[in-house]
Gaussian input, Z-matrix of N, CA and C with variables (Angstrom, degrees):
# hf/3-21g

backbone

0 1
 N
 C     1     B1
 C     2     B2     1     A1
 N     3     B3     2     A2     1     D1
 C     4     B4     3     A3     2     D2
 C     5     B5     4     A4     3     D3
 N     6     B6     5     A5     4     D4
 C     7     B7     6     A6     5     D5
 C     8     B8     7     A7     6     D6
 N     9     B9     8     A8     7     D7
 C    10    B10     9     A9     8     D8
 C    11    B11    10    A10     9     D9
 N    12    B12    11    A11    10    D10
 C    13    B13    12    A12    11    D11
 C    14    B14    13    A13    12    D12
 N    15    B15    14    A14    13    D13
 C    16    B16    15    A15    14    D14
 C    17    B17    16    A16    15    D15
 N    18    B18    17    A17    16    D16
 C    19    B19    18    A18    17    D17
 C    20    B20    19    A19    18    D18
 N    21    B21    20    A20    19    D19
 C    22    B22    21    A21    20    D20
 C    23    B23    22    A22    21    D21
 N    24    B24    23    A23    22    D22
 C    25    B25    24    A24    23    D23
 C    26    B26    25    A25    24    D24
 N    27    B27    26    A26    25    D25
 C    28    B28    27    A27    26    D26
 C    29    B29    28    A28    27    D27
 N    30    B30    29    A29    28    D28
 C    31    B31    30    A30    29    D29
 C    32    B32    31    A31    30    D30
 N    33    B33    32    A32    31    D31
 C    34    B34    33    A33    32    D32
 C    35    B35    34    A34    33    D33
 N    36    B36    35    A35    34    D34
 C    37    B37    36    A36    35    D35
 C    38    B38    37    A37    36    D36
 N    39    B39    38    A38    37    D37
 C    40    B40    39    A39    38    D38
 C    41    B41    40    A40    39    D39
 N    42    B42    41    A41    40    D40
 C    43    B43    42    A42    41    D41
 C    44    B44    43    A43    42    D42
 N    45    B45    44    A44    43    D43
 C    46    B46    45    A45    44    D44
 C    47    B47    46    A46    45    D45
 N    48    B48    47    A47    46    D46
 C    49    B49    48    A48    47    D47
 C    50    B50    49    A49    48    D48
 N    51    B51    50    A50    49    D49
 C    52    B52    51    A51    50    D50
 C    53    B53    52    A52    51    D51
 N    54    B54    53    A53    52    D52
 C    55    B55    54    A54    53    D53
 C    56    B56    55    A55    54    D54
 N    57    B57    56    A56    55    D55
 C    58    B58    57    A57    56    D56
 C    59    B59    58    A58    57    D57
 N    60    B60    59    A59    58    D58
 C    61    B61    60    A60    59    D59
 C    62    B62    61    A61    60    D60
 N    63    B63    62    A62    61    D61
 C    64    B64    63    A63    62    D62
 C    65    B65    64    A64    63    D63
 N    66    B66    65    A65    64    D64
 C    67    B67    66    A66    65    D65
 C    68    B68    67    A67    66    D66
 N    69    B69    68    A68    67    D67
 C    70    B70    69    A69    68    D68
 C    71    B71    70    A70    69    D69
 N    72    B72    71    A71    70    D70
 C    73    B73    72    A72    71    D71
 C    74    B74    73    A73    72    D72
 N    75    B75    74    A74    73    D73
 C    76    B76    75    A75    74    D74
 C    77    B77    76    A76    75    D75
 N    78    B78    77    A77    76    D76
 C    79    B79    78    A78    77    D77
 C    80    B80    79    A79    78    D78
 N    81    B81    80    A80    79    D79
 C    82    B82    81    A81    80    D80
 C    83    B83    82    A82    81    D81
 N    84    B84    83    A83    82    D82
 C    85    B85    84    A84    83    D83
 C    86    B86    85    A85    84    D84
 N    87    B87    86    A86    85    D85
 C    88    B88    87    A87    86    D86
 C    89    B89    88    A88    87    D87
 N    90    B90    89    A89    88    D88
 C    91    B91    90    A90    89    D89
 C    92    B92    91    A91    90    D90
 N    93    B93    92    A92    91    D91
 C    94    B94    93    A93    92    D92
 C    95    B95    94    A94    93    D93
 N    96    B96    95    A95    94    D94
 C    97    B97    96    A96    95    D95
 C    98    B98    97    A97    96    D96
 N    99    B99    98    A98    97    D97
 C   100   B100    99    A99    98    D98
 C   101   B101   100   A100    99    D99
 N   102   B102   101   A101   100   D100
 C   103   B103   102   A102   101   D101
 C   104   B104   103   A103   102   D102
 N   105   B105   104   A104   103   D103
 C   106   B106   105   A105   104   D104
 C   107   B107   106   A106   105   D105
 N   108   B108   107   A107   106   D106
 C   109   B109   108   A108   107   D107
 C   110   B110   109   A109   108   D108
 N   111   B111   110   A110   109   D109
 C   112   B112   111   A111   110   D110
 C   113   B113   112   A112   111   D111
 N   114   B114   113   A113   112   D112
 C   115   B115   114   A114   113   D113
 C   116   B116   115   A115   114   D114
 N   117   B117   116   A116   115   D115
 C   118   B118   117   A117   116   D116
 C   119   B119   118   A118   117   D117
 N   120   B120   119   A119   118   D118
 C   121   B121   120   A120   119   D119
 C   122   B122   121   A121   120   D120
 N   123   B123   122   A122   121   D121
 C   124   B124   123   A123   122   D122
 C   125   B125   124   A124   123   D123
 N   126   B126   125   A125   124   D124
 C   127   B127   126   A126   125   D125
 C   128   B128   127   A127   126   D126
 N   129   B129   128   A128   127   D127
 C   130   B130   129   A129   128   D128
 C   131   B131   130   A130   129   D129
 N   132   B132   131   A131   130   D130
 C   133   B133   132   A132   131   D131
 C   134   B134   133   A133   132   D132
 N   135   B135   134   A134   133   D133
 C   136   B136   135   A135   134   D134
 C   137   B137   136   A136   135   D135
 N   138   B138   137   A137   136   D136
 C   139   B139   138   A138   137   D137
 C   140   B140   139   A139   138   D138
 N   141   B141   140   A140   139   D139
 C   142   B142   141   A141   140   D140
 C   143   B143   142   A142   141   D141
 N   144   B144   143   A143   142   D142
 C   145   B145   144   A144   143   D143
 C   146   B146   145   A145   144   D144
 N   147   B147   146   A146   145   D145
 C   148   B148   147   A147   146   D146
 C   149   B149   148   A148   147   D147
 N   150   B150   149   A149   148   D148
 C   151   B151   150   A150   149   D149
 C   152   B152   151   A151   150   D150
 N   153   B153   152   A152   151   D151
 C   154   B154   153   A153   152   D152
 C   155   B155   154   A154   153   D153
 N   156   B156   155   A155   154   D154
 C   157   B157   156   A156   155   D155
 C   158   B158   157   A157   156   D156
 N   159   B159   158   A158   157   D157
 C   160   B160   159   A159   158   D158
 C   161   B161   160   A160   159   D159
 N   162   B162   161   A161   160   D160
 C   163   B163   162   A162   161   D161
 C   164   B164   163   A163   162   D162
 N   165   B165   164   A164   163   D163
 C   166   B166   165   A165   164   D164
 C   167   B167   166   A166   165   D165
 N   168   B168   167   A167   166   D166
 C   169   B169   168   A168   167   D167
 C   170   B170   169   A169   168   D168
 N   171   B171   170   A170   169   D169
 C   172   B172   171   A171   170   D170
 C   173   B173   172   A172   171   D171
 N   174   B174   173   A173   172   D172
 C   175   B175   174   A174   173   D173
 C   176   B176   175   A175   174   D174
 N   177   B177   176   A176   175   D175
 C   178   B178   177   A177   176   D176
 C   179   B179   178   A178   177   D177
 N   180   B180   179   A179   178   D178
 C   181   B181   180   A180   179   D179
 C   182   B182   181   A181   180   D180
 N   183   B183   182   A182   181   D181
 C   184   B184   183   A183   182   D182
 C   185   B185   184   A184   183   D183
 N   186   B186   185   A185   184   D184
 C   187   B187   186   A186   185   D185
 C   188   B188   187   A187   186   D186
 N   189   B189   188   A188   187   D187
 C   190   B190   189   A189   188   D188
 C   191   B191   190   A190   189   D189
 N   192   B192   191   A191   190   D190
 C   193   B193   192   A192   191   D191
 C   194   B194   193   A193   192   D192
 N   195   B195   194   A194   193   D193
 C   196   B196   195   A195   194   D194
 C   197   B197   196   A196   195   D195
 N   198   B198   197   A197   196   D196
 C   199   B199   198   A198   197   D197
 C   200   B200   199   A199   198   D198
 N   201   B201   200   A200   199   D199
 C   202   B202   201   A201   200   D200
 C   203   B203   202   A202   201   D201
 N   204   B204   203   A203   202   D202
 C   205   B205   204   A204   203   D203
 C   206   B206   205   A205   204   D204
 N   207   B207   206   A206   205   D205
 C   208   B208   207   A207   206   D206
 C   209   B209   208   A208   207   D207

   B1=1.5906
   B2=1.4302
   B3=1.2871
   B4=1.4817
   B5=1.4565
   B6=1.2896
   B7=1.4947
   B8=1.5466
   B9=1.2664
   B10=1.4606
   B11=1.4918
   B12=1.3614
   B13=1.4319
   B14=1.5423
   B15=1.3076
   B16=1.4715
   B17=1.5105
   B18=1.2814
   B19=1.4528
   B20=1.5466
   B21=1.1895
   B22=1.4391
   B23=1.4965
   B24=1.3329
   B25=1.3804
   B26=1.5190
   B27=1.2755
   B28=1.5865
   B29=1.4838
   B30=1.4028
   B31=1.4060
   B32=1.5698
   B33=1.2882
   B34=1.5468
   B35=1.4107
   B36=1.3504
   B37=1.4428
   B38=1.6164
   B39=1.3422
   B40=1.4274
   B41=1.5019
   B42=1.3072
   B43=1.4891
   B44=1.5531
   B45=1.3953
   B46=1.4825
   B47=1.5274
   B48=1.3007
   B49=1.4983
   B50=1.5532
   B51=1.3461
   B52=1.4609
   B53=1.4838
   B54=1.2842
   B55=1.3736
   B56=1.5042
   B57=1.4065
   B58=1.4786
   B59=1.4602
   B60=1.4024
   B61=1.4222
   B62=1.4742
   B63=1.4111
   B64=1.3537
   B65=1.5255
   B66=1.3526
   B67=1.4515
   B68=1.4663
   B69=1.3907
   B70=1.4024
   B71=1.5695
   B72=1.3325
   B73=1.4789
   B74=1.5033
   B75=1.3360
   B76=1.4828
   B77=1.6370
   B78=1.3020
   B79=1.5082
   B80=1.5785
   B81=1.3232
   B82=1.4971
   B83=1.4818
   B84=1.3657
   B85=1.4639
   B86=1.5014
   B87=1.3821
   B88=1.4747
   B89=1.5279
   B90=1.3129
   B91=1.4427
   B92=1.5314
   B93=1.3148
   B94=1.4962
   B95=1.5919
   B96=1.2199
   B97=1.4913
   B98=1.4560
   B99=1.3416
   B100=1.4777
   B101=1.5038
   B102=1.3773
   B103=1.4428
   B104=1.5260
   B105=1.2508
   B106=1.4480
   B107=1.4898
   B108=1.3161
   B109=1.4511
   B110=1.5176
   B111=1.3247
   B112=1.4900
   B113=1.5394
   B114=1.3072
   B115=1.5119
   B116=1.5250
   B117=1.3294
   B118=1.4126
   B119=1.5558
   B120=1.3165
   B121=1.5067
   B122=1.4738
   B123=1.3268
   B124=1.4916
   B125=1.4797
   B126=1.3624
   B127=1.4570
   B128=1.5907
   B129=1.2742
   B130=1.3862
   B131=1.4972
   B132=1.4806
   B133=1.4194
   B134=1.5767
   B135=1.3463
   B136=1.4899
   B137=1.4907
   B138=1.3767
   B139=1.4605
   B140=1.5257
   B141=1.4027
   B142=1.3763
   B143=1.5931
   B144=1.3449
   B145=1.5017
   B146=1.5328
   B147=1.3167
   B148=1.5151
   B149=1.5003
   B150=1.4000
   B151=1.5005
   B152=1.6096
   B153=1.2682
   B154=1.4658
   B155=1.5119
   B156=1.3399
   B157=1.4062
   B158=1.4858
   B159=1.3557
   B160=1.4476
   B161=1.5237
   B162=1.2528
   B163=1.5771
   B164=1.5685
   B165=1.3931
   B166=1.4888
   B167=1.5480
   B168=1.3064
   B169=1.4554
   B170=1.5280
   B171=1.3281
   B172=1.4998
   B173=1.5468
   B174=1.3523
   B175=1.4133
   B176=1.4999
   B177=1.3242
   B178=1.5142
   B179=1.5033
   B180=1.3883
   B181=1.4450
   B182=1.5287
   B183=1.3953
   B184=1.4636
   B185=1.5258
   B186=1.3234
   B187=1.4399
   B188=1.4994
   B189=1.3578
   B190=1.4367
   B191=1.5755
   B192=1.2437
   B193=1.4790
   B194=1.5059
   B195=1.3720
   B196=1.3996
   B197=1.4600
   B198=1.2749
   B199=1.4786
   B200=1.5168
   B201=1.2462
   B202=1.4173
   B203=1.4681
   B204=1.2806
   B205=1.4312
   B206=1.4844
   B207=1.3382
   B208=1.4464
   B209=1.5154
   A1=107.44
   A2=115.83
   A3=123.97
   A4=111.26
   A5=113.23
   A6=117.89
   A7=107.12
   A8=112.21
   A9=119.98
   A10=105.93
   A11=120.24
   A12=125.15
   A13=105.81
   A14=116.82
   A15=123.14
   A16=106.80
   A17=114.06
   A18=118.50
   A19=114.03
   A20=122.11
   A21=125.41
   A22=106.45
   A23=118.74
   A24=124.25
   A25=112.25
   A26=119.12
   A27=119.56
   A28=106.27
   A29=111.28
   A30=119.56
   A31=116.60
   A32=112.39
   A33=119.28
   A34=107.41
   A35=121.17
   A36=119.84
   A37=110.71
   A38=114.14
   A39=119.20
   A40=111.61
   A41=115.76
   A42=121.66
   A43=112.83
   A44=115.38
   A45=116.42
   A46=111.52
   A47=117.33
   A48=119.60
   A49=108.11
   A50=118.89
   A51=120.21
   A52=108.43
   A53=126.82
   A54=128.85
   A55=118.69
   A56=115.19
   A57=118.92
   A58=109.09
   A59=113.99
   A60=117.71
   A61=114.27
   A62=117.36
   A63=122.88
   A64=115.34
   A65=116.11
   A66=124.80
   A67=113.50
   A68=112.23
   A69=121.26
   A70=110.42
   A71=114.99
   A72=119.29
   A73=108.36
   A74=116.58
   A75=118.87
   A76=112.00
   A77=108.94
   A78=115.50
   A79=104.35
   A80=119.86
   A81=117.55
   A82=110.74
   A83=121.01
   A84=124.91
   A85=108.77
   A86=113.06
   A87=116.71
   A88=114.66
   A89=111.85
   A90=121.69
   A91=111.55
   A92=115.21
   A93=121.37
   A94=106.30
   A95=118.55
   A96=120.35
   A97=113.62
   A98=118.53
   A99=119.61
   A100=117.17
   A101=113.27
   A102=120.78
   A103=109.14
   A104=120.79
   A105=130.30
   A106=110.41
   A107=119.24
   A108=125.94
   A109=116.41
   A110=113.06
   A111=119.06
   A112=112.49
   A113=112.72
   A114=116.69
   A115=110.88
   A116=117.50
   A117=120.08
   A118=110.49
   A119=112.45
   A120=119.02
   A121=108.51
   A122=121.62
   A123=125.11
   A124=118.78
   A125=110.64
   A126=117.79
   A127=112.98
   A128=116.69
   A129=123.52
   A130=107.56
   A131=114.22
   A132=117.09
   A133=103.94
   A134=113.25
   A135=118.69
   A136=109.14
   A137=113.15
   A138=120.70
   A139=114.03
   A140=111.13
   A141=119.78
   A142=107.32
   A143=116.82
   A144=120.33
   A145=105.83
   A146=115.17
   A147=122.64
   A148=111.66
   A149=116.62
   A150=119.83
   A151=106.61
   A152=117.78
   A153=115.28
   A154=116.43
   A155=117.19
   A156=118.68
   A157=116.38
   A158=119.34
   A159=123.25
   A160=106.41
   A161=117.50
   A162=120.50
   A163=111.14
   A164=111.11
   A165=118.14
   A166=108.36
   A167=115.96
   A168=121.46
   A169=115.48
   A170=114.31
   A171=120.50
   A172=105.80
   A173=119.50
   A174=124.47
   A175=112.62
   A176=113.54
   A177=120.22
   A178=111.19
   A179=115.30
   A180=117.56
   A181=113.46
   A182=117.64
   A183=122.61
   A184=111.59
   A185=118.79
   A186=126.12
   A187=108.66
   A188=115.62
   A189=120.72
   A190=110.85
   A191=112.33
   A192=120.67
   A193=108.43
   A194=121.47
   A195=123.92
   A196=108.87
   A197=119.76
   A198=124.97
   A199=112.61
   A200=121.55
   A201=125.41
   A202=111.19
   A203=125.02
   A204=123.02
   A205=111.83
   A206=114.81
   A207=121.88
   A208=111.01
   D1=143.08
   D2=171.19
   D3=-84.35
   D4=142.00
   D5=173.65
   D6=-86.89
   D7=140.43
   D8=179.09
   D9=-99.45
   D10=124.94
   D11=179.80
   D12=-93.41
   D13=122.80
   D14=178.65
   D15=-91.93
   D16=127.81
   D17=173.45
   D18=-83.98
   D19=138.37
   D20=176.72
   D21=-140.57
   D22=123.66
   D23=-1.86
   D24=-73.57
   D25=162.49
   D26=-178.30
   D27=-68.41
   D28=141.19
   D29=178.78
   D30=-58.55
   D31=-37.63
   D32=176.38
   D33=-57.41
   D34=-44.71
   D35=-173.07
   D36=-68.95
   D37=-32.07
   D38=178.45
   D39=-71.31
   D40=-45.37
   D41=173.88
   D42=-57.42
   D43=-41.63
   D44=178.25
   D45=-62.42
   D46=-32.23
   D47=-174.82
   D48=-73.23
   D49=-27.10
   D50=-169.80
   D51=-112.08
   D52=-31.87
   D53=177.46
   D54=118.30
   D55=-32.15
   D56=177.39
   D57=-157.70
   D58=158.83
   D59=175.00
   D60=-58.28
   D61=-42.65
   D62=179.03
   D63=-54.91
   D64=-48.59
   D65=174.16
   D66=-54.44
   D67=-49.55
   D68=-175.32
   D69=-58.68
   D70=-47.33
   D71=-177.35
   D72=-64.49
   D73=-42.20
   D74=-177.19
   D75=-65.02
   D76=-41.48
   D77=-174.58
   D78=-70.44
   D79=-44.38
   D80=-178.28
   D81=-68.55
   D82=-41.39
   D83=176.71
   D84=-50.60
   D85=-55.10
   D86=-171.70
   D87=-61.82
   D88=-40.27
   D89=177.54
   D90=-64.62
   D91=-45.75
   D92=-177.32
   D93=-62.12
   D94=-46.62
   D95=176.30
   D96=-59.56
   D97=-36.73
   D98=171.59
   D99=-64.06
   D100=-42.93
   D101=178.93
   D102=-63.09
   D103=-47.07
   D104=-179.31
   D105=-61.52
   D106=-46.29
   D107=172.79
   D108=-56.76
   D109=-48.09
   D110=177.41
   D111=-63.02
   D112=-44.43
   D113=178.29
   D114=-61.61
   D115=-43.42
   D116=-179.53
   D117=-62.72
   D118=-45.91
   D119=-177.07
   D120=-62.06
   D121=-40.59
   D122=175.72
   D123=-86.95
   D124=5.94
   D125=-179.32
   D126=53.48
   D127=43.90
   D128=-177.45
   D129=-102.36
   D130=147.54
   D131=176.32
   D132=-106.47
   D133=127.43
   D134=-176.49
   D135=-88.50
   D136=141.40
   D137=177.86
   D138=-67.97
   D139=-36.97
   D140=-175.11
   D141=-121.02
   D142=162.16
   D143=176.06
   D144=-68.27
   D145=149.67
   D146=-179.28
   D147=-59.56
   D148=-35.49
   D149=178.95
   D150=-67.28
   D151=-42.41
   D152=178.11
   D153=-66.07
   D154=-34.28
   D155=169.87
   D156=-64.15
   D157=-39.41
   D158=179.72
   D159=-68.91
   D160=-41.55
   D161=177.53
   D162=-55.53
   D163=-48.32
   D164=-179.04
   D165=-58.36
   D166=-44.52
   D167=179.18
   D168=-58.44
   D169=-41.94
   D170=177.75
   D171=-64.22
   D172=-48.88
   D173=-175.25
   D174=-58.25
   D175=-41.72
   D176=-173.68
   D177=-82.15
   D178=-10.45
   D179=178.73
   D180=89.43
   D181=1.40
   D182=176.04
   D183=-70.33
   D184=-30.12
   D185=179.76
   D186=-115.68
   D187=118.39
   D188=177.73
   D189=-131.02
   D190=172.51
   D191=179.86
   D192=-91.37
   D193=136.41
   D194=173.73
   D195=-82.48
   D196=133.86
   D197=-179.69
   D198=-82.46
   D199=127.49
   D200=173.92
   D201=-81.16
   D202=139.95
   D203=176.73
   D204=-105.55
   D205=37.88
   D206=179.77
   D207=-68.90

């Protein structure tokens, strides 16, 4: 029997918060690089991976996309 890996937070919920998979990946990647850079600059050891921290920020609403009025 195969084990089913449950994702938390659910991808659908993350995509709903941002609007598309493409935007979600870009937002999380940009924030994860920022988190990793600050940790390295301050010589901090992170408890979680930068990508996990960024995903949690999106899910909690702390990290959102800025809307362009173009």
